[in-house]
Structures are given as C-alpha cells and as structure tokens.
C-alpha positions in Angstrom: 6.7 45.4 247.9 5.9 46.6 244.4 4.7 49.6 243.2 1.9 49.7 240.4 3.5 51.8 238.3 6.3 50.6 236.2 10.0 52.6 236.1 8.7 53.7 232.8 5.8 55.3 233.7 7.5 56.7 237.0 9.8 58.2 234.5 6.8 60.4 232.1 5.2 61.0 235.8 8.1 62.8 236.9 8.3 64.9 233.7 5.0 66.0 233.8 5.6 66.8 237.7 8.9 68.8 236.2 6.9 70.6 233.5 3.2 71.7 235.3 4.1 70.5 239.0 3.9 68.1 242.0 -0.5 69.3 241.8 -1.0 68.1 238.3 0.0 64.8 239.6 -3.4 62.6 241.9 -2.6 61.3 245.3 -1.3 58.1 244.6 1.1 59.0 241.7 2.4 61.8 244.3 3.1 59.4 246.5 5.0 56.4 244.3 7.1 58.9 242.8 7.7 60.3 246.0 9.5 56.7 247.0 10.8 56.3 243.3 12.6 59.8 243.9 13.9 59.0 247.0 14.8 55.3 246.0 16.5 56.8 242.8 18.2 60.0 244.5 16.4 62.6 242.4 15.0 65.6 244.2 11.7 66.2 244.2 9.7 68.1 241.6 8.0 71.2 242.6 10.3 72.0 245.7 11.4 75.4 245.4 14.7 75.6 244.2 17.7 77.0 246.7 17.7 80.8 246.6 21.4 82.1 246.1 22.8 83.4 249.6 22.8 87.5 249.3 25.6 88.3 251.5 24.5 90.8 254.5 25.5 94.4 256.0 25.3 95.0 259.6 26.1 92.8 262.8 30.2 92.8 262.6 30.6 92.3 266.1 28.7 88.8 265.8 30.0 87.8 262.5 33.9 88.4 263.7 33.3 86.8 267.1 32.7 83.3 264.7 35.3 84.2 261.8 32.7 84.3 259.4 33.8 85.7 256.2 31.9 89.1 255.0 30.6 87.5 251.9 29.2 84.4 253.4 27.1 86.5 255.9 23.0 85.8 255.1 20.3 87.4 256.9 19.1 84.2 258.7 22.9 84.2 260.1 22.6 87.5 261.6 18.6 86.6 262.8 20.5 83.7 264.3 23.0 85.4 265.9 21.5 87.8 268.0 19.1 85.7 269.2 22.0 83.9 271.6 25.1 85.6 273.5 28.3 84.1 272.3 31.0 82.9 274.9 34.5 82.1 274.3 34.6 79.2 275.8 32.5 77.2 278.5 33.0 78.5 282.0 34.2 76.5 284.8 31.6 75.9 286.7 29.5 73.8 284.4 27.4 71.0 285.7 27.8 67.8 283.9 25.1 64.9 284.2 22.3 65.1 285.3 21.1 65.8 289.1 21.8 63.0 291.5 19.4 60.0 292.0 18.1 59.4 295.4 19.7 55.5 295.2 22.6 56.5 293.9 24.6 55.7 297.0 22.2 52.4 296.6 22.9 51.4 293.6 27.0 51.6 294.1 26.4 49.9 297.3 24.5 46.9 294.8 27.4 46.6 292.6 30.5 47.0 295.4 29.0 44.4 297.4 26.8 42.3 295.5 24.3 41.1 298.2 20.9 41.4 298.0 19.9 45.1 299.9 16.6 46.9 301.3 16.1 49.7 298.7 14.0 51.4 300.6 10.9 50.6 303.0 7.7 51.6 304.5 5.9 51.9 301.1 2.8 51.3 299.9 2.6 47.8 298.2 1.8 49.9 294.7 4.5 52.1 295.4 6.6 48.9 296.2 5.7 47.6 293.4 6.4 50.7 291.0 9.8 50.8 292.3 10.1 47.3 291.6 9.4 47.9 287.8 11.4 50.6 287.5 14.6 48.9 289.1 14.0 45.4 286.9 13.5 47.4 283.6 15.6 49.9 283.9 13.2 52.6 283.1 15.9 55.4 284.5 19.6 55.8 284.4 20.2 55.0 287.6 19.4 50.9 287.4 20.5 51.1 284.3 21.3 48.9 281.8 17.9 46.6 281.7 17.6 43.2 283.8 20.9 44.6 285.6 19.0 44.0 288.6 17.0 41.5 290.7 14.3 43.2 292.6 11.6 42.0 294.4 8.8 43.0 297.0 8.8 42.0 300.7 7.0 42.7 303.5 8.7 45.3 306.0 8.3 44.2 309.3 9.9 47.9 310.3 6.6 49.2 309.6 2.8 48.2 310.3 1.8 46.8 306.7 4.0 48.2 305.1 6.4 47.2 301.7 10.1 47.2 300.9 12.2 46.6 297.7 15.3 44.2 297.8 17.2 44.3 295.6 20.5 42.8 293.9 22.9 43.5 291.4 23.4 40.2 288.9 25.3 41.9 286.4 25.3 43.4 282.7 26.9 46.6 281.3 
C-alpha cells in the first residue's frame, strides 16, 4: 500500500505539525503522517512531552517496603502504592490454576486408556451436540488442544429418549 504523499511532502507536513500543531493538518494528512512517524520511528508531533519527575514527600513506609530511592518517588507512585497492600512473599496456601473441571477424571481416563468411553449420558440432543462441539473444538482448557479428541453423539439406551456423548483421545499435544 503506497501513501498518497511523497516522503518530501511528509517531511513538510511533519514540520507544519511541529510548528502549528497537529490540528493544523487535515484528517487524511494526520493519518498519513501518523503512519509515516510510526514507520520512521519518529515521535508524533503534538504529543505532550513527558514532564520531569518530581520527588514526593510522604508515604515512607510504602517506599521503604519496595526499596524505592527518595529522589525517584513520584505522586503517581504514592497513589498506586496506597491502593494496594504489599506482601513480603506469596502465602503458602495459594491456589494454582483454574477450578477443576467436571470432566477432569474423564479426560485422564481417555488419555490413559485410549479407548472410546461415554463422557456423559441422559442429555437432550441439543446439549449432547453442544458438548460434542466443545470437545472437538477444544473450547475449554479441559479438552485442548483442538482435535485431540474424537467425539460423537449416540442415543442413550439407558435413558428414555436421551443422548450420550462418546469420546476417544486420538492424540495431539
């Protein structure tokens, strides 16, 4: 995709934007100049220059806890530090991962034995088709990666008019 402005024109537009401001340009010129600045690594004109950091007083207990030097403290740091409670380390009783799936044991059995098995029975046809799609597409982390399981819907002979989902681990990691 080529720009409708040449490099010389973009340099001129850049100078205009630096001198007169970003609003002095038309919308198409701003778009083209913004893309050119990104491509060439230049800072877009009209952006506010970063302000020098001013040291802040107060909040010594917060800053000492993280070891931040007195001259590097800003009002933003103080505001952020007051919004949290700092800990020395993670507690021993943290919970890792997501809550267990209803199908966690089924997945383990499928992977271990490699044979088709009934994942769930006594379901409506719609719910059985949804579960089949979830298994095939790896929609939840339990059934990932996509295509690792073959899943089919069959009539459930143990329930009147119900359906069951049968799945088999076919591999994929």
